[in-house]
N, C-alpha and C positions, 0 to 999 in steps of 0.2 A: 635375607636381602631380596631374594627372588619374589617372595610373597609380598613384600612391600612394594616392589615394582609393579606386580600384577594389580595390587590394590590401587595404586596411583593411576594406572591405565583405566581401570574400571570406573573410578570416581572422579576423573579429571573433568572439571567444569560442572556447573550447577545441574544442567540437564542430565548428564551421565550419573551424577550422584543420586538424583531423584529417581531415574530409571532403575539404578541398582538397588535402591531402597525398596521400591515397589516390587522388584523381582524377588528379593529375599523375603519380603513380607508375604507375597502371594504363594511362594513355595511352602512357607511355614503354615499358612492358612489351608492350602490344599491338603497338606499332610495331616493336619488336625482334623479336617472334614472327613477324609477317608477313614481315619481311625475312629472318629465319632460315629460314622455311618455303620461300621462293623459292630461297634459296641452297642448301638441302639438295636440293630437287627438281631444280635445274639444275646440281648439282655445282659450285657456286661461280661459274658463268658465266651471267649474266642478259642475254638479248638486249634490243635496244631495244623490240621488240614486247612482251616479257614485262615490261619495266620500266614500260611504259604500263599494263599490267594491275596491276602492283604498287601504284602510287600510288592508283589508283581503288579497289582492294580494301582498301588500308590505311585510307582514309577511311571506307568502308562498314563495315569490321570494327570500327573504333574507335567509331563511332556506335552500332552494334547492341549491342556487348558492354558499353559503358558504360551503356546504357539498361537492359539486363537486370541488371547488377550493382546499379544504383540501385534497381530495383524489388524486388530481393531484400534490400534494406536493408543492403548491404555497405559503405555509406559512413557508417553510424551505429554501427559496431562499435568497441568499445574494443580497442586494439591489444594490450593486455596480457592480454586474456581471450578471445582467439580460440580456438575449440574445433571439434570435429567438426561441429557444427551449421553453422558458417560454411563449412567445406570442402564440405559437401553443397550449400549454397546456391551456392557457386562452380561446382560440378559441374552443377547445374541451369541456371545462367546460361550455362555453356559449351555445354551440349546444345541449349538453345533458340536460342542464337546460331548454332550450326552449322546447325540446321534452316533458320533464316531466310536465312543466307548461301548455303546450297545452293539454296534456292528462287530467290533473286535471280539467282545466277550461272548455274545450270544450266537454268532454265526460260525459254522464249521466246527461243530462240537467234537467230532471224532479226533481231530488233531489240535484242538484248542487247549493250551496249557491251563486255562481256567476251568476245564472240565475233567481234571484228573482225579476228582473225588466222586463217590457215588451220588452225592447230592447236587453236583454241579455248582455253578456260581449263583449266589442269591441275587435275583434281579432287583429286589427292593433296595439293595445297597446303592444301585445306580441312581435311583430317584432320591433317596435320602442324601446322597452325596451331591447331587445336582442342586437340591434345595439349600442345603447347608453352605455349599461353596458360593452360590449366588448371593445369599444374604450376607455371608461373612466378607466376601471381597467387596461388595457394595458398601458395607459399613466401614470397612478399612479405608476405602477411597473417600468416604464422606466424613470420616472422623475429625479431620482438622477443621472443616467447615462447622461441624456440630460443636466442637470445642470452642471455636471463636464465637459462635452465636450465643452459647449459653454462658460463656465466661466474661464476655464484655458487656458493659453497661452503656447506655446512650451517653454520648459525650456531653459534658457539662461545661467544657471550655471551648474556645474557638469562636469564630464569628457566626452570628445567627444566620442560618441558610434556609431558603425556601426552594424546593425542587418543583419545577413546572413539568408535569407529566408523571402520572402514577401508573404507567404501564411497565413492561419488561425493562426498558431502558432506565426508567426512574428507579426501579428496584435495584438495578445494578449500580447506579450512582450512589444510592443510599448505602449499599453493601460496601462500596469502596470507602465511603466516609467512615463507616463503622470500623473498618479495618485499619484506619490510619493509626500509626503508633503514637504520633504526637498530633492530636486532633487540631486541625486548622479550621474545621467547619463544625458547627453545632446545629444539626438538622432540627427545624421547628415544625415543618409540615409540608404537605404536598398540595399542588394545585392541579386540578384536572376537570375537563369539561363534561366528563361522563358522570351524570347525576347518580348513577348506581354506586359509584365509588366514594361519594362524599360521606364523611363521618366514619368510613372504614379505616383500618390501620394497616400499615406495612412495616414489619419489624418494629412495631411499637410507635411508629410515627403516623399521625392522623392526616387524612386527606381533608383539607380545610374548606375548599370551595372551588369556584370556577375561575377561568382566566380573567373575567371581568372584575373579579374581587381582588386582584393583585394589589391595587393601590391601597385598599383597606387593610389587608393583612400585613403589608410592608410597614405601614404606619403603626398598626396595633401591636406588632411583635418586634418593632425596631430592627427589621431585617437589613443585614449588611450585604449578603450575597444572594444572588438568584442563579440557580443552575437550570438551564433549559434542556430537558431530557425528552425531546420529541423528534427523534431522527427521521420519522416518516412524514412529518407535517410539511405542508407547502411553505415556501419562503414567505408568503404573505402573512401567514399565521405567526411565524417567527418574528417578522417585522413588527406586528401588532404588539407582541409580548415585550419586545425590546423597547418599543416606544412607551409602553405602560411603565416599565421599570425605570426608564429615563425620567418620566414625569414624577415618579415616586422618589427620585433621587437615590436610587440604589447604588451603593458604592462599587460593587463588582458584579458584572453580568457575565456568566460563563455559559458554554454550550458544549454539547457532544456532537461529533460528526455523524453523517448518515452511516448506518450500520454497514452499507456496502463498502465503506472506506475502512472498516474495522475488521481485520483478519479474524475469521472464525465467529464474528458477530459478538465477541465479548469485549467489554470495555475495560480499560486500565486507567490508572491515575493520570497517565500522560495524555489520554484522549480528552480529558476535561480541560478546556482552554477558554481564554477570554473571547467573547463574541467579537467578530470582525464584520466590517461592512459587507464583505462578500457573502456572509451567511444570510443576509437579508436582501441581497441584490436579486431582482426578479429575472430568472432564466429557467429553462426546462431542467428538471431533475435528471441526473445521470445514474444509470444502473449498469453494472457489469456482471458478467458470468464469473463469479469468484472461484467456482470449482475448476473451470477451464483454465483460468489464470494460475491457480494454485498448482495444478498438475503440470503446467508449462514451466513453472519456476522452481518448484520444490525439489531440493536435492541436486540442483544444477550449479555449475561454476559460471558466474556472471561478471562481466566487466562493464563498468559505467565510466565513460570518459566525461570530463567536465563535472566530476562528482561534487565539487565544492560550490558549483553555481546553483541558481534557483531551481531550475528544472532537474539538473543532475542530482542535487541533494534530496529532492522530493522523490525522484526515481529510486534512489538508494533506500530511503525510508519505507516506501511502499513495497519494494522488492524484499526487504528484510522481513516484513510481516509474513511473507509466504515461504520463509525458511529455505533459502538457497544453501547448497553445500558450502559454497564460498562466494563472497561478494568482494570483488576487486574494485577499489575506488581510485581513479587516476585523476589528478589535477595538478596544476602548477602553483596553485595558491595553498600553502600549507595551513594557513589560519582557517580558511573555510573548510578545508578537509578535516581539520581537527574538530570543528563544531559539528560537521556531518557525522563523524564517528561517534561523538558523544550522544547524538540524538538516537543512534541505533542501539545503544547499549542495552536497552530493555528488551530488544527483540532477537539480537544475534550475539552469541558468545564471542569473545575477542578472537578466539582461534579460527572463527569462520569469516573474519574480515581481514582483507589485505589492503593496506594504504600504500599508494605509490605516488611519490612526487615526481612529476615529469611533464614534458611538453610533447604534444602529438606530432611535432615536427622533428623530434629526436628519433629517427628511424632505428638507431642502434638500441636505444633503451626500450622502444616498443617491441623490437624483435626479442630481446631478452625476456620481457614480460610474457609475451605469447608462448615462447618456447618453454618457459618455466611453469607457468600456471595453466596453459591450455584452456582458455575460456570457451565455454559451450555456447554462450550468447553474448552479444555486444550491444549495449545501448550507447550510441554516440551522441552526446549532448555538448561536447566541447565545441565552441564557436564564438566568433565575435558577433554581437547582436545590435550594438548601438548604431543606428542608421547614420546620423549626421557625422559621427566620428569616422566611420568607414569611408564616407564620401571624400574625405581629405587624405585617407591613407589606403587606397585600393590595393596596394601591394600586401598589406597586412591581412586584409580580408581574403585576398587570393591565396596567400600562404596557408592560413589556418582553415578557412571554410572549404577550400577546394582541395589543396594538397594534403592538409592534415587529415581530411576525410579519406582521401585516397590511401594514405599511409595505413590508417587503421583498417580500412576495408580490405586492402591487399593482403595484410597479414592475417586477417580473419579468414580469408580464402585459403591462404597458404597453410594455416594450421587447422583447417577443416572445422571452423566454428559453425555451429548449426544455423544460427540466425544473426543478422546484423540489422539493427534498427537505427536509421538516421532521424534525428529530431530536426524537422524542417519548420518552415514558417509560411504564413499567408503572404508575406512580402516577396516570396519566390514567384508569385503569380503576376504576370504582366509587370515585371519589375521595373522600377524607376530609380532604384538605389543600388549602390555597389553591394551592400549587404544582401539585398534581395536577389540580385543576379548571381552572386557567388553561391548562395544556398540553392538556387535553381540548378546551377552547374553541378553541385554536389549530388543533387537528385539524379542527374543524368549519369554521373560517375557510377553510382551504385546500380542503376538500371542496366548499364552496360556490363558491369561485373556479374550481375545476376545470371547472365546467359552462359557463364563459364564456371565450372566447378560445382561443388555440392552445397556451398553456403547459400542460404536464402537471404536476399537483401530486400529491405522495404524501407519506405520513408513515411513519416507521419507529419502532416502539416496542421498547424493550428494558429490562432491569432494571439491576442494579448491575454496574459494570465494575471489574475489578481495575486498579489503576494510576491511577484518576482522582483528582485533587486533592480532599482532603476526604472521600474514601470511607472506609468503616469499616476496610478493610484497611490503608490508609496510616496511619490513626490508630493502629491496633493495632501496626504496625511501629515507629512512633515511641516508643510506650510500652514496648514490649519492649526496644528499644535502651537505654532509661533504667531498665530493670528495674522499671517501675511496673505496678500492677494494671490489668487490662482491664475497662472498664465496658461492660456489656450491659444493654439496657433490660428484657429479659424472657427467661427460659430457653427459651420456645417460639417465639421470633421466628425466622421463616424469610425468606430472600431468594433470588432468582434471581441467579446470577453468571455472568460471561463475561469473558474478557480483553478489554482495550480494542482490541487489534489485530483480534481475531476479530469484535467488534461492528462496527468500521469497515469491514472487508472485506465483511461481510454487508450493510451500508448501501449500499456501492458495487454489490454484486450486485443488490439490490432496485431501485436507481436504474436500472441497465442493463436490468432486466427489465420495469419498470413500463409500463403503458399509460395511466396517469393515474387519479387518484381513489382509489387503494388506501391502506389503513392496514396496513402490513406488521408482522407479529410475528416476532421471531427465536426460533428454537428454543434456549431458554436451559437445556435439560436439566431436571433435577429441582431444586426449591428446597432450599436448604441451611440448616440451623440455624446461627445466628450463633455459638452457644456451641461447636458442633463445629468451625466454621471457626477460632475463636480457639484451641482446643486443638491443632489441626493446625499452626497457625502457630507456636505456642510450641515444638512438637516440631521444626519445621523449623530452628529456631535452636539445636537441641541442648539445649533446656531442658525442664523438667517442669512441666506444668500443676498449679497449686495447691501446688507445692513451690517452684519458682523464681519463678513468676509466678502471682498469684492472679486469680480472676475474680469480679467483683461485679455484682449485678443492681440497677438503679436505678429501674425502672418506665418505662412508655411516656411519650414526650414528645408535646406537642401536634402533631397532624397525622400521627402514626405509626400504622401498622397492624401487627398480628402477622404477617399474611400478605399478600403482594402478588399480585394477579391479572394475567394478561396479556390477558384479555378479559372482558367482562361475560357474564352468563348469557344475555342476549338476543341478543348478537352472533353467537356461533358463529364458526367459522373455515373457510376453504377452503384446501386444499393447493395448492401451486404446483409447477412442475417442479423447483425446488430443494428438497431435503429439509430444509434449514435455515430455509426461509422459509414463512410462512403469511400469509393475508390475512384480516383481520377483516371480518365483515359488519356494517357500521356502522348503528346505529340512534340517532336522537336526535329530540327533540320539536320544538325550535325550528328551523324551516326557512325558507329563502327570505327574504321581506321581514320576517317576524316575527323572524328571527334578527338581521338587520341593525338592526332597531329596538331590540332588546335591547342590542346593542353600542353604539348611540347613547346609550342610558340609562347604560351603564357609563362612557362618555366624559364625560357630564354630571356623574356622581358624582365623577370624577377632578378636575373643575374646582371642586368645592366645598371650602371651607376647613375645614368642620366635618364632613366625611364620617366615618362610623364603620364598623366591621367589618361590622355587620349590613346596611348599605346594599349592600355588595358581595355578601354571602352570599345575599341575597334574589334578586338578578339571576342569580347563579351557578346557583341552584337552578332558576330558570325555564328557563335554557338547558340545563342538565344535571340532569335530575330525579334521577339516581342519586347526585348529590353529597350526602353526609351529613357536615356539618362535624364535626370532631373534638370529642368531648365531648358531642355531641347524638345519638350512636348508641344 
């Protein structure tokens, strides 16, 4: 019974089973290599004295080698995706082990247990063992890939697929296709602009021609799917490829993300997705320091509030790739939380994920969560974000965006959370909306709290993100699909845009970099006219603006501005080591005890049954003098 319990503990979860399997395999291999080294050295005849050496050396070698293999993370490797990186790690482990074993065996001969015979310890055994164990452990790690490679034939079923890009990413995509248990793709060939690759083969699949030949090969081979595997190419190149595929009437066009968005640089089936408009939208490429972010997140307990929302769910997805010890997802929407959990299933085992249904205004429930799980980092994404809705309900924006933030921040400080990251918005700058001013006050809340206690507080501001629910891009997509006209409030309206994955990666970069107290601004590129965005989106779907889809202008709605700022004229910015991140020099009038007294007044207004909009507006303007309510500018 006890043995069964120990076995269950050792093998619980796929990762533990794999680690346990490799540990047992390595132990057997090391034992075999030590024995083989002695047999080779003594031509198959081991004396009693050397047998005494053998078992002592076997124990020492096993402990030393397993230790170095563990520290090189070779028990966390997916068996199907072993690569040159793992072979290099095995080589390093073998060299370090050889050095330690030589030191132990050959130094201090007078008292060394390996020198209790007249001949001493045979040094050649060390080198034979080094060579045999390196080759055997490498072959063991590579065995599954080799088996898959030699046992599987090229798919003869599935939709005919062309892979654009015959580099490392293209090879990974082909390998994923070849490993499909029920083939959905039938690879026909590669396309690559490097002339030296044309007519060469990768895993038996030929490089057919250049990018300009896509139209010809799609028609010649009746291609149904195109996968663009060029993660380092400029968006302009991706745009050209997509347009060529559209002209050729390709049924499905897929793409892989930039490798900076793929943890460890290795692709999985989930990374291959349908091409989206944001993949070809022209803006600067974003790169982050993955190693710094990984060391910041790996092995930590992390709480994400608003985890079912657009930003919150993407935060959970990106955080999961960096293997936290526990990811706590809090949201009041059970359906969205369910979908977020499903999205993470390939990255984090279920025991590393905690789902909590709850509201950030429920202080008792928040207290229980913090006392039980003790998060080491908090990403606070829970907020009301729709501008025109909050104009009519300032009390709800005040409760959630200000006091909800305060609740989570206060408990983070009480339970000694390491860092608290507030997800803010460019609408907090020179605010004209209730949503904007409440987010600006939330920034001040965490700035004030940062001066007390050990928790480091920071905020990250950014503009509109592609892919967020309710964003202008998603609304446009729905209307284009129905062939309905697109409504824009003003022909001169401009906004900053960034993909949701880029925004989240920069949030993680800012969190890893922060010393506490900063309000970070993301480099959003140049602002884009909404009307230009609409026209490009219509063209993306092979339609003509004002011919197939009309554009109408409706006038500004309450709380909207023609142009969004990322900082006030008084603030200014400071550069950081990361080219995509800046820090705002915060200025505000209500500080210290005066600020907290104003919050108390807001709290009292919330308790009134007959509170009106002006009650909130007056306090907002006292805390944030730059706030100019919409319609009063």
